[in-house]
N, C-alpha and C positions, 0 to 999 in steps of 0.2 A: 619658484616654479620653473621647471625645465621646458623650454619649448622643443618640440620634436620636428625635424625636417626629415624628409625621405629622400635618399640618394639612391641611384641605381647601383646594383652590385657590380663591383669590378673584380673579376676573378677569372680563373682559367675556363670554366665551363659556364654555360649560359644559366642565368637564374631569372625566372619570370617575375619573382616578387621583388620587393624593395626592403631594405632594412633602415631602421631609424639612426640618425646621427644626432647626438646630444649637443645642445648649444651651450657655450660657456656661461657660467652664472656671473663671473666677474670680468670687469674690463681689464685688459692687460696692454702693456706697451703702447703702441700708436693708437689704440682704440680710446685711450683716456683723453678726455677733453678738460681743458682748464689751464690756468696760467701758473699758479703756485701750488705747491704740495708740501705737506709735512712727510718726510721720507724716513723709513726705518730700514737699516741696513740688514744684510742677510744673517749676521750674528745677533741681531736683536737691539744694537745700539742705535740711538737717535742720530741721524745724520743732520736734520734741521729742515728748515722751510727753504726750498729752492724751487727754481723754475721748472717747467715740464722738460725742456730740453736737457737741462743739467741732470734731472732725475734719469731720463732715458740714457744718457751717456754713462752715468754711474752704473746703471744696471748692465749696460753692455760691458763695461770694465770688469764687473764681477763675473759676467758670464751667465746672469740670470735674467728673469723677467721682472718688469715692474708691474705690480698688482695693486689695483685700487681696492682697498679693504674697508674704508669707511668714507663713502662719498658724501655723506650728510654733515661731516664734521667741518669745522671752520679753522683753518684750511683743510681740505680733503686729505686723508692719510693714505700713503702708498707704502708698500713694502717690497723690497728687493729679495726675491727668492725664486725658486723653480716652481712653475705653475702647476706641474703635475703633482708634486709633493703637497703644495697648498690645497689643491682640490681633493686630494686623498684625505688629508687631515680634516677638512671640513666635512666630508662624507662620513668619517668615523665619529666626529662630534654629533652629527645629526642622528646616526644609529644609536649612540649612547643615550641621547635625549629621548628618542622614541621608546627605548627599552625601559627607561626610568619613569615614563608616563604610566600611571595606573589607570586602567579603564574600570570604572565602577558601574555596576549594573544594578537595576532595581529588581529584586526578587519579590514576588508576591506569595503570601501565605494566606489561604482562605479558611475561614471557620463558618460553621452554621451556629445559630444562637444556642443550640442544644448540644454543642460539642462535648464529648465525654472526657474524663480526666486523662485516660491513657492517650487518646488522640491529641489532646491539648499538649501533653508532655512530649509526644513524638514530634509535633510541629515546633515546639520550643527548641528541641534538640537540632532540628533542621535549621531553624532561624540562627542558632548559635554558629553552626557551620558556615552559613552564608556570610554572617558578620565577620567571622574569623578570616574569611577570604577577601574581606574589604568591600563587600557589597551592601547596598541599602536593602531594607526590608519594608515591605508595605503589607501590613496585616489588615485583612478585610473580614468583617462579619457580614454575611449575606442574609437578608431577610426576604421571605417570599409571602405574598397574600396577607393573611391575618397575623403573621409573625411580627408585623410592624407594631403591633400592640405591645411587644415585649422588648422595646428598644433598650430599656435599663439593663436587661440581662446581657445583651450584646455589648454594651458599654462596660459593664463589670468584667466581662470576658477579656475585653482589650485592655482594661486597666491591669488585670492580672498578668497578661502577656507582657506588657510594658515593664511591670514590676519584676518579672523573671529575668529580663534582659538589661535591667538598669546598670549592672555591673560592667557590661562591655559595649553598651550602645546608649545613644542619647536621642531624644525626640527631635525630629525636624519640624513637625508641625503637629498641633493638637488634633484630637479626634474630630472628624467631620463626616457628615452624610454626603454621599455622591449617589443620588437617586435612592435606591433601596438598600445601598451598602454603606456601612459605617466603616471607616478606615483611619489608620494612623501610619505615618512614615517614620522609621528610625534609621539612623546611620551609625557606623562604627565610631566609638569614642576613642580618639587618638591618645587620650591621656591615660586610659586604662590599659593594662596588659592582659592579652587573651591567653 
């Protein structure tokens, strides 16, 4: 997490506002506390376990920064390299990780217990699209008033819906009543090809 501090604007003309200064995420050079460190050189080869002062002098010899990259390791691991380049690489890795994370949504499809065949097929097509996009589906049959006497018709409708989507989706949970609604949740089946 980046802590943000505000500093006054230092420029030619006056500026009433302030702009944020980002704080470094990693400890570098003299900020690093400790006695012994495992040090990696700028070309990626292992220098070895050396004292803090030796590591700092090595970093100065190479003309780079000493960056603490694994503080919880035993002994902590430091790398000799340019901090700007290291921060840029870390930022790129974080962006790639964010892109690769898929956000799965829950899409709800509602039926009445007397849903006609055409409407049923139309909703099945929509469910296939949603599952193809990687979303979960919650299919719900709504009952009102005296319709609660026909629960078995709603259950048959949901069973038919599940059977239509078996080739591309799998059940997350069995059919259950939530108040006056009977629902089932399905998620994309990773093993099948859409």
